C-alpha positions in Angstrom: -16.4 -100.3 31.1 -15.9 -96.8 32.6 -17.3 -98.1 35.9 -14.8 -101.0 35.8 -11.9 -98.6 35.3 -13.1 -96.4 38.1 -13.3 -99.4 40.4 -9.7 -100.3 39.5 -8.5 -96.7 40.4 -10.6 -96.8 43.6 -9.0 -100.1 44.6 -5.6 -98.8 43.9 -6.3 -95.6 45.8 -7.5 -97.5 48.9 -4.2 -99.5 48.9 -2.3 -96.2 48.6 -4.3 -94.6 51.4 -3.7 -97.5 53.7 0.0 -97.3 53.1 0.2 -93.5 53.7 -1.9 -93.7 56.9 0.3 -96.5 58.2 3.3 -94.3 57.6 1.5 -91.3 59.3 2.3 -89.3 56.1 6.1 -89.3 56.9 8.7 -90.5 54.5 11.8 -89.8 52.4 12.2 -87.4 49.5 14.2 -87.6 46.3 16.1 -84.4 47.4 16.6 -85.0 51.1 20.2 -86.3 50.8 21.6 -83.1 52.4 20.0 -84.1 55.7 22.8 -86.7 56.1 25.4 -86.3 58.8 28.0 -86.6 56.1 26.9 -83.2 54.8 25.8 -81.6 58.0 28.8 -82.5 60.2 31.8 -82.7 57.8 33.8 -80.4 55.6 32.2 -82.1 52.5 29.0 -80.1 53.0 30.9 -76.8 52.3 31.4 -77.7 48.7 28.6 -76.6 46.3 29.6 -79.1 43.7 29.7 -81.9 46.2 26.3 -81.0 47.5 24.9 -81.1 43.9 26.6 -84.5 43.3 25.4 -85.9 46.7 21.8 -84.9 46.0 21.9 -86.3 42.5 23.4 -89.6 43.7 20.5 -90.1 46.2 17.9 -88.9 43.7 19.1 -91.3 40.9 20.1 -94.3 43.0 17.5 -97.2 42.9 18.9 -98.4 46.2 18.0 -96.4 49.3 21.1 -95.6 51.3 19.5 -93.0 53.5 19.4 -95.1 56.8 23.2 -95.7 56.4 24.0 -91.9 56.4 21.4 -90.8 58.9 18.6 -89.4 56.7 15.3 -89.9 58.6 11.7 -90.1 57.4 10.0 -86.8 58.1 7.0 -84.6 57.4 7.2 -82.6 54.2 4.8 -79.5 54.4 4.0 -79.5 50.7 3.3 -83.3 50.8 1.0 -82.7 53.7 -0.8 -80.0 51.7 -1.4 -82.5 48.9 -2.8 -85.1 51.3 -5.0 -82.5 52.9 -6.6 -81.6 49.5 -7.0 -85.3 48.8 -9.0 -85.8 52.0 -11.1 -82.8 51.3 -12.0 -84.3 47.9 -12.9 -87.6 49.7 -15.0 -85.7 52.2 -16.9 -84.1 49.3 -17.6 -87.5 47.8 -18.6 -89.0 51.1 -18.5 -86.9 54.3 -17.2 -89.5 56.7 -16.0 -88.6 60.1 -12.6 -90.4 59.5 -11.9 -88.0 56.6 -12.8 -85.0 58.7 -10.4 -86.2 61.4 -7.6 -86.4 58.9 -8.5 -82.9 57.6 -8.2 -81.5 61.1 -5.0 -83.4 61.8 -3.2 -82.3 58.6 -4.4 -78.7 58.8 -3.1 -78.4 62.4 0.3 -80.1 61.4 0.7 -77.8 58.4 0.0 -74.7 60.5 2.6 -75.8 63.0 5.3 -76.2 60.3 5.2 -72.6 59.0 8.5 -70.9 58.4 8.7 -67.9 60.7 10.4 -64.5 60.0 8.7 -63.5 56.8 5.9 -61.0 56.0 3.2 -63.6 55.9 2.5 -67.3 56.3 4.8 -69.4 54.2 6.3 -72.9 54.0 9.4 -74.6 52.6 10.9 -78.1 52.5 12.3 -80.2 55.3 15.8 -80.4 53.8 18.6 -78.2 52.4 18.5 -78.0 48.7 21.3 -77.2 46.3 20.2 -76.4 42.8 22.4 -75.3 39.9 21.1 -71.7 40.2 21.0 -71.3 44.0 21.2 -72.9 47.5 18.2 -73.1 49.8 18.7 -73.9 53.5 16.1 -76.2 55.1 12.7 -74.6 55.6 13.4 -71.7 53.2 9.9 -70.8 52.1 9.0 -71.2 48.4 6.1 -69.9 46.4 5.5 -73.5 45.2 5.1 -75.0 48.6 3.2 -72.0 49.9 0.7 -72.1 47.1 -0.1 -75.8 47.3 -0.5 -75.5 51.0 -2.6 -72.3 50.8 -5.0 -74.0 48.4 -5.3 -77.0 50.6 -6.0 -74.9 53.7 -8.7 -73.0 51.7 -10.2 -76.4 50.8 -10.2 -77.4 54.5 -11.7 -74.0 55.5 -14.6 -74.6 53.1 -15.4 -77.9 55.0 -14.5 -77.0 58.6 -15.3 -73.2 58.6 -12.3 -72.9 60.9 -11.5 -69.2 60.4 -7.9 -69.6 61.5 -7.2 -71.5 58.3 -8.6 -68.7 56.1 -6.6 -66.0 58.0 -3.4 -67.9 57.6 -3.8 -68.2 53.9 -4.8 -64.5 53.6 -1.5 -63.6 55.3 0.5 -65.7 52.8 -0.3 -63.0 50.2 2.2 -60.7 52.0 4.9 -63.4 51.6 4.2 -63.6 47.9 4.1 -59.9 47.2 6.7 -58.6 49.6 9.3 -61.3 50.2 9.7 -62.9 46.7 11.9 -61.2 44.1 10.3 -59.8 41.0 11.7 -59.8 37.5 10.0 -57.2 35.2 9.8 -57.0 31.4 9.5 -53.8 29.2 5.7 -53.8 29.7 6.0 -53.8 33.5 4.7 -57.3 33.7 6.7 -59.6 36.0 7.3 -63.0 37.4 8.3 -64.2 40.9 11.4 -65.9 42.2 11.1 -69.4 43.5 12.1 -68.2 47.0 13.3 -65.0 48.8 17.0 -66.2 48.3 17.1 -66.4 44.5 16.2 -64.3 41.5 15.4 -67.0 38.9 12.5 -66.7 36.5 10.9 -70.2 36.6 7.6 -69.9 34.8 5.6 -72.4 36.9 6.8 -70.7 40.1 5.5 -67.3 39.1 2.2 -68.8 37.9 1.7 -70.6 41.2 2.0 -67.2 42.9 -0.6 -65.8 40.5 -2.8 -68.8 41.3 -2.6 -68.1 45.1 -3.4 -64.4 44.5 -6.5 -65.4 42.5 -7.7 -67.9 45.1 -7.4 -65.5 48.0 -9.2 -62.8 45.9 -12.3 -64.9 46.2 -12.4 -64.2 49.9 -11.0 -60.6 50.1 -12.2 -59.1 46.8 -9.1 -56.9 46.7 -8.7 -56.0 43.0 -5.0 -55.5 43.4 -4.6 -59.3 43.8 -6.1 -59.9 40.4 -4.1 -57.0 38.9 -0.9 -58.5 40.2 -1.9 -62.0 39.1 -2.6 -60.8 35.6 0.8 -59.2 35.3 2.4 -62.5 36.1 0.2 -64.5 33.7 1.0 -62.0 31.0 4.7 -62.3 31.6 4.7 -66.0 31.3 2.3 -66.1 28.3 4.7 -63.9 26.4 7.3 -66.6 26.8 5.0 -69.3 25.4 6.3 -70.8 22.2 4.1 -70.7 19.0 3.4 -74.4 19.3 2.0 -73.9 22.9 5.1 -75.1 24.8 7.0 -73.4 27.6 10.6 -73.9 28.6 11.1 -74.4 32.3 12.5 -70.9 32.8 14.7 -68.2 31.3 18.2 -69.3 32.3 20.3 -71.1 29.6 20.2 -74.4 31.6 16.4 -74.1 32.1 15.5 -74.6 28.4 14.0 -78.1 28.6 10.3 -78.6 28.1 8.7 -81.2 30.4 5.4 -82.8 31.1 4.2 -81.8 34.6 5.5 -78.2 34.7 3.5 -77.7 31.5 0.5 -79.0 33.4 1.1 -76.6 36.3 1.2 -73.7 33.9 -2.1 -74.5 32.3 -3.8 -75.1 35.6 -2.6 -71.8 37.0 -3.5 -69.7 34.0 -7.0 -71.3 33.9 -7.5 -70.6 37.6 -6.8 -66.9 37.1 -9.2 -66.9 34.1 -11.9 -68.7 36.0 -11.8 -66.4 39.0 -11.2 -63.1 37.2 -13.5 -63.7 34.2 -10.6 -62.3 32.1 -10.4 -64.2 28.8 -7.2 -62.5 27.6 -5.3 -65.7 27.8 -7.9 -68.1 26.5 -5.9 -68.8 23.4 -2.7 -69.5 25.4 -4.6 -72.1 27.4 -6.1 -73.6 24.2 -2.8 -74.1 22.3 -1.0 -75.1 25.5 -3.5 -77.8 26.3 -3.4 -79.1 22.7 0.4 -79.3 22.9 0.3 -80.9 26.3 -2.1 -83.7 25.4 -0.6 -84.4 22.0 3.0 -84.4 23.2 3.4 -86.0 26.5 1.2 -89.1 26.6 1.3 -92.3 24.4 -1.6 -94.3 23.2 -0.7 -97.1 25.7 -0.8 -94.7 28.6 2.8 -93.9 29.2 3.5 -90.4 30.5 6.7 -89.0 28.8 8.9 -86.8 30.9 10.2 -84.5 28.2 8.7 -83.3 24.9 11.4 -85.1 22.9 12.0 -88.3 24.9 10.1 -90.7 27.1 12.5 -91.7 29.9 12.5 -91.3 32.8 8.9 -92.1 33.3 8.2 -90.1 36.5 5.2 -90.6 38.7 4.6 -86.9 39.0 3.6 -86.7 35.3 0.5 -89.0 35.3 -0.6 -87.4 38.6 -0.5 -83.9 37.1 -2.4 -85.0 34.0 -5.4 -85.8 36.2 -5.2 -82.6 38.2 -4.7 -80.4 35.2 -7.7 -81.8 33.3 -9.8 -81.8 36.5 -9.0 -78.1 37.2 -9.7 -77.2 33.6 -13.0 -79.0 33.7 -12.1 -81.3 30.8 -11.4 -84.6 32.6 -14.6 -86.2 31.5 -14.1 -85.4 27.8 -10.6 -86.8 28.0 -11.6 -89.8 30.1 -10.2 -92.4 27.7 -6.7 -90.8 27.9 -6.9 -90.5 31.7 -8.1 -94.1 32.1 -5.3 -95.4 29.9 -2.7 -93.4 31.8 -3.9 -94.4 35.2 -4.2 -98.0 34.1 -0.7 -98.1 32.8 0.6 -96.3 35.9 -1.1 -98.7 38.3 0.0 -101.8 36.5 3.6 -100.6 36.1 4.4 -98.3 39.0 2.4 -99.4 42.1 3.9 -101.9 44.5 2.0 -104.7 46.2 2.2 -102.7 49.4 0.2 -99.9 47.8 2.9 -97.2 47.4 4.0 -95.9 44.0 7.4 -96.0 42.5 9.4 -92.8 41.8 10.7 -93.3 38.3 11.1 -95.9 35.6 14.2 -95.8 33.3 15.0 -98.0 30.4 16.9 -100.5 32.5 16.3 -99.6 36.2 13.2 -98.6 38.2 13.6 -96.6 41.4 11.1 -98.2 43.8 11.9 -96.1 46.8 8.5 -94.9 48.3 9.1 -91.2 48.4 6.2 -89.6 50.4 6.0 -86.2 48.7 7.0 -86.8 45.2 5.1 -90.0 44.6 2.6 -90.9 47.3 1.1 -87.5 48.1 0.9 -86.7 44.4 -0.9 -89.9 43.4 -3.1 -89.5 46.5 -3.9 -86.0 45.4 -4.5 -86.9 41.8 -6.6 -90.0 42.3 -8.8 -88.1 44.7 -9.7 -85.7 41.9 -10.3 -88.6 39.6 -12.7 -90.2 42.1 -14.5 -86.9 42.7 -14.9 -86.1 39.0 -16.1 -89.6 38.1 -18.3 -90.2 41.2 -21.7 -89.7 39.4 -20.8 -91.7 36.2 
């Protein structure tokens, strides 16, 4: 039975891989609406409220109007990082030359897309982004994009032994520690801002920075990296609720509790623990994982978005489940849940062309094939599933 379920995932994955390779890893994004000439070349783009409304319209619409307003398919650096890690996982399963070619292509493309002018290597998104808390111009580097890309380049380095990849990631530590804004608590623990242009305290963003510090420590053995990572982990764990949950951040309008950011948090804290050997936060991981598994997934395999409601069913959530359990080393013991979730997701959210849908709501499904949010995430996640179940 397990073999049959793995075969179904592998078949689904191969359809997805064929689609992504045909698109050459380019595509649209839920948040790329501000790349439109309507925003870039008219007075409408000067209004913060209009920018928010414009992004939300394109994000929520099940009909893709991007061609009509001049939004083009493009490379998203973070998406490329997810694809790169996926091909590294495939290479570990079966070291085919075609996988190595993709690893080299994606690594090179990512290196070329660095955002210049900061203390170290860093990456942002290929579009302007207006959030409620701040505005980020196109290519503004973020700790989120930089960490996912840094981990991917380290994975590629382990395969190719191309020293340039390692040096680039090592330099990204200067971006994290020197360019991002820090928010301290009374114990002198701190978290990191999302980018250099904001001062928000988004918990998964800080933890992703701690994860990158921990990953680079494996190569540099600089104790300060783990010292700084521990301060970030401590800050975030002090904000964990008694039931194991985390709000998204500290601002009044960041108080929701959602599926995949909870998964991020667990993955990052565990990565620090695994690399440092520090078990100070073992209980936080334990209660957080229990809350995560018992709250966000139904018996039939639906991935709930929020802790208190199911819709929208977002493709990012089932993807992060696989990654979180794989990174924590507990995918096999939760195989029934993972198989149920992937089975439901494949049956309900994959097109005949191979790509995955963005979101399902009660009445409408957004079937726009977003390259970063949907395709790269499912590619990334399924590669971990295939790697972890390869010997079963």
